[in-house]
N, C-alpha and C positions, 0 to 999 in steps of 0.2 A: 149273705144278708148282713152279717156282722161288719163286713167291709164297707157296704153301702152306708150303714149307720155311722161308721167312723168318718167317712168322707163328708156326710151331711154335717156332722158335729164340727169338723175342722173348718168347713166353709162358713158355718154359722159363727164360729169364734173369730175367724178372719174379718168377717163383716162387722161383728161387734167391736173389735179393736179399731177398725177403720172409722166407724161412726163415732166411737167414743173419743178418739184422738182429735178428729176434725171438729167435733162439737165443742170439746174443751178448749181447743186452740181458738176457734171462732168466738166463743163466749169470753175468753180471757182477753183477747186483743180489743174486743168491744168494751170490756170493763176498764181496760187500761186508759181508753180515751172515750168516755161516755159523751163528752161534748161533741167530738167528731162524729160519733154515731147519731147524735141528735141532729146535727147539720145534714147528714146524709138522709136520714128519715124525712127531714123537712124538704129535701129535694124530691124525694119520692111523692110526698103529699102534694107538692106544687104541681108535679108532672101529671098527677091523676086528678087534679082539681079539688083536692081535699084540704084547702088552706084553713078551714075552720078547726082542724085538728092540730095546727101548728103549736098552740100552747102546751100540748101534751108530748112533744117530741122528746124531751128529756126523760119523762116518765116512761115512755115506750122504750127508749134506749136502755135505761136501767134494767127494766124487766126482760127485755129481749136477751141481753147479755147474760142475765142470771138464769133464765130458762134454758138457754143453750148450754151453759156451763153445767147446770144441774143434770140435764138429760145426758150430757157426755159422761159425767162422773157415774151416774146410775147405770148407764150402758156399760161402761168399762168395768164396773164392780159387780155387775149382775144383780142390781138392786131393783125391786119391783119390775121384774122382767116383762110381764105382760103389759103393764101400764106404760113403762118406759118405751118399749118397742112400738106400742100403738101411738103414743104422742110423737115419737120420732117420725114414724110413717106419715102421720097427719101433717107435720110441719114440712116434710119433704114433698108431700103431695100438693101443698100450697106453693112452696118456693120454686119447684121445677117449672110449672107453667108460667109463673111470674117472670123467672129469668129468661124463659124463651121469648116472652113478650119484650123484655128489655133488650135481648140480643137482636130481635128483628127491627124494632122501632127506635131503639137507642134514646129513650127520654132522659136517662142519666148516663154519665160517661162510664162509671163502673158501679157495681152493685154495692160495694162497701162491706161485703160479707166477712172479710178479714181485716177491716179497717185500713190503716196506712201501713200495717206490717207486711202485707202481701197484696199488692194491687194486681188484679187480673182482669182481662177483658170480659165483656158481657157474654160472648160466645164461650170462652173458657169456663166461665161460671156456670153456664147452662150444662156443658158437658160434665163438669164436676158434679152437678146436682143429679144428672141422670145416673151416674155411678152410685151416688149416695142413696138415691131413691130405690135402685135395684137392691142395694145392701139392706135398706130399711124393710123392704118387702120380705126379703129372705129371713131376717132375724125375727120379724113379726110372726111369720109362719112357724119358725123353729125356735121360738123363744124358750121353750122348756129344755132345750139342749144346751143353753148357755150356762157357763160356770157361774157360781155365786161366791163372792168374796166374804159375805156376811150372812148370818142367819136372819130370818124374817123379823126377829125381835128388835133389831136395831136398824131396820130399813128406814124408819121414820127419821132417825138422827142423821144418817148419811144424806138423805134427800134434803132435809131442812138445813143442815149445816152448809151444804153446797150452795143452796139458794141464798142463804143469809150472808155467807162469805162473799159471794159475787156481788151482792147489793152493797155490802160494806166497802168492798174494794173499789167498786165504781164510785161510791160516794166520796171516798178519800181522794180519788183522782179527779173528780169533778170539783170538789171544794178547794183543792190545791192545784197542782199541775200533774199531768200524767207521769207516773213513776218510771215509765219507759217512753222515750220519744222516738217515734218512727218517721218523723217529718224532717225536711232538710234543715230547719232552723233549730237544730239540737245544740246542746252545749258543746263548745269547741268548734262549731262549724264556722268556716270562713266564707262569708257571703260573696265577696268578689270572686273567689275561686269557684264557688258553685254556680256563679252566673256566667263563667267563661265557657267558650266553645273551643274544644281542642282543634288544632290545625289538621285539616284534611277530613274533619267530621262530615258525614253525609248531610246534604241540604234537602229541604222539601222539594219534591218533584211535582210539577203541575202539568195538566193537559188543558190546552186552550182550544175552545171552539167558538165559531162565529155564526150567528143566526142572520140570514138574509131573506129577503122576500122578493118575489116576482110574480106578477099576475095574481096577487092575492094568496099565493102559496108560500109558506115559510119553510126554509130548509136549513139544516145545520151543516157547516163546513169546518174543516180543520185547516191548518197551515199548508198541508200537503195538497189539498184540492180546493185552493182558494177560488171563489167565483169570479166571473168577468164583470165588467162594468154595467151589464144589464140588470144586475141584482142590486137591491137597496138594503143597506145595513140596518139591522134591527137591534141586536143585543150581542153581548159577549158573555160566554160562560167559562168559568174556571173550575177545574176539578182537581183535588189533591190526589195524585196517583200514589205517592209514597211519602210517608212521614220521615223527615230527616231527624238529625240529632237535636234533642231538646235538653238544655241544661236543667239541673235539679231546681234551680231558682231562676225564673225567667220573667218575673213580673214585679220585681222590687224597684219601686220608683217613688222618691219623696219630692213632692211639690210644695215649696214654702208658700203658705197662704198670704204672707205679708208682701212678698215680692213677685210671686207667680213663677219663680225660677225652679228648675230641677236641681236639687242640692245633693242628689244621691252620691255622686262621686266624692264630693267634699266630705260627706259624713263617713263614707266607707274607707276613705284613705287617711282619715285623721288618726294620728298616732296617739292621741290622747283618749280619755274616756268619754263616752257618750251614753246618756240615759235615754231610752226610748220608751215612752209611755204609750202603750198600745190600747186603743179603745175603738174597736171596729165600728160600733154604733154608739156614739157618745151619749145619745139620748137614752140608751138602755144601760149605760155603764153604772156599776154600783158606786155609791158615794160615801160608804161607811168609813173609808180610810183616806178621805180627801186631805185631812190635816197632815198625814204622813207623806202623801205625795207632794204637797206644797213644801213640806220641810225638806224633802230630798231635792226639790228644785232650788230652794234657798241654799242648801248645802253645795249644789253644783255651781251656782253663781259665785259662792264664796271661794271655792277652790279652782275655778276656771274650767269646769267641765261643761260640755254641751248637754242640752236637755231639749227634747222635742216630744210633742204629743202627736201620734199618728192616728188618723181617723179617716173614715170614708163618709162621714156625715156632712151635710151642707153647712154653710157658714152661719145660718140663723140658729142651728142647733148648737154650734160651737159657742156663739155669743150667749145663748141661754146657759150653757155649762159654765162659762166664765162668770156670769152674774151669780149663779148658784154657789160656786165653789171658790170664787176669788182667784181663779187660775191666772197666772201672769206669764206662763211659759208659752213659747211659740208653737204653732200648730202646722202640721204638714198633711196634705191629702195623699191617700194611698188606696189601692184597690182593696175592697172589702174582703174578698176571698184570701188575699195575701195576708191580711191582718189576722184573720181567723186561723190561718196556718201557722203564723209566727208564734202565737201564744194562745192557749185555750182558756183565757180569762178576760173578762171585760169589766174593768181595765186590768192590764197586766204590765209588768215592767221588765225591760231587758237592758242589760249592760253590755256594751260592745267596746272594743278597742282595736283600731286598725282593721275594722271589718270583721273581727272574730267575736263570736258570742261567748262572753265570759260567765254570765249568770242570768237566770230568769226567775221571776217571782210572780205568783198569782196575787190577786187583790188581798187575799188573806195572809200573805207571807211577806208583805213589803217591809223592808228593814226600817227600824226606827232610830231615834237619836242615840239610843244606848249602844247601837252597833256602829254608827257613823261617828266615831270619836276622833278620827284622824283622817289624813288624806288617804285616798284609795290605794295609793302606791304602798302604803304602810299597813294596810288591812287585808285580812284573808278575803274579804269581800271583793277586792280589786284584782284578785288572782283567778286564774282559770279553775272553775269548780270541777273537780275530778269525781267521776262516778263510774262504777263497774256494773254493766248490765247483767253480767253473770252472777255477781253477788246479789244484786237486786232480785233476780229471778229465783235464786236459791233461798233468799230470805222469805219471799212471798210463798214459795212452795212449802217451806217448813211450817209457816203459820197455818197453812191449810191442812197439811198432811198429819201433823202431830196429833190433833184431836181425833182424826180418823184412826190412827194407829193405836191410840189409847183405848178407843171404843172397840177396836178389833181385838186388843188384848183382853179386855173385859168379856167380850163376846166369846172368845175361845175358852176362857176360864169357866164361864157359865155353861158352855156346851160340855166341857169335860166333866164338870161337876154333875151335870144332869146325866151324862153317860154313866158315871160311877154310881149314881143313885139308882139308875135303871138296872145296872148290872147287879147291884146288891139286892134290889127288890126281886129280880129274877131268881137270884140264888136262894133267897129266903122262900120264895114261892115253891121252888123245886124241893127244898128241904121239908116244907110243910106237906107237900104232896107225898113225899117219901114216908113221912111219919104216919100220914093218914092211911097209906097202903099197908104199912106194918100193923097198924091198929086193927084194920079191917080183916087182915089175913095173917093170923099169928104164925102160920106155918112158914111164912117167909122169914120171920125172925128166928124160928127154930133152925131152919136150914142155914141161916147165917151163923 
């Protein structure tokens, strides 16, 4: 009996750890790139015909990442065990059938459950959710067997701090740029290298079939059993049998709107500096820092640097933008999804040299005249910005964990103090009982 209890407890703890780690990871990567999460949620809403909810995609993205993160932390630390396991089970009961639908009908290419940090197929997502659902059912049934890291007196702080921290972290990454970049257009990336296909890389394999008709009956043929001349051709069908190698960047193409020419190679092979102002939908771009953008364009002209604005908007919207902002810089047409991938800000600014991304700025962080005091060659701005993902993760981790450790320390001190009080009270009660017994029965005292 004791052995069975131990086994159940071990299984419950393993399930708890699995759910806690997965939910924390999922919530964190969503909070790292809340704009990417909003874009993915928008794809979901479009596929299900819920376009009326598109204005709420950012709000949903923020709260979904915070909810997942909070549940993961509470699960990992054994906080509010009954409520946490119930909410986790509720979420997995919703997500598992949803991902089965996605796997079968494929309305979106990937679920986005781990953002761009870990892209998995819809079927892989479904299998993952089946495992998590089973774990959620088990911990819900055996929630009282889960270890607790805190006493119930501070449960509220752990849950609230987890949620608030995730919201604040997501807001920081939304208002600026993601603190970690999981996309191909990260700092230091060489765009031409990421566009190249290695020699001998596998190519797409297709199967071709032909539909012919005779005597009102249509039939499908392959190249191996091609029909004779008595059949009439109707249509051709092409099926992708096996996906070949696809480079990390495969849709980067700049079309100059003035000339209609593709200037991609000219820009990416230029050994000088080039500023790329990215505004995927220029009619939706923020205009609070237009003066700074115009100043950077003037700075580029003065020092002989190239400057292009990349957008997917039609020419009439570009003309309205010029009238509103006084923009004199040239515009290039580019795919909307590519622009959203390049920088999570509308507008955002990228500095490249010889096809390598040296720096990126959100609309809130565009450099001003106090920084651009000399040529880029002589400024830190013109050099490759160096960042360490390990240091960044450690920094964020400490910001979150230190308050929890402080509360844990206080919680432990309070518990010990309460235990000492209880022990002292118990000792006093025993002494009182002993005195009462002696008073009621003097013979005990005489015998002593």
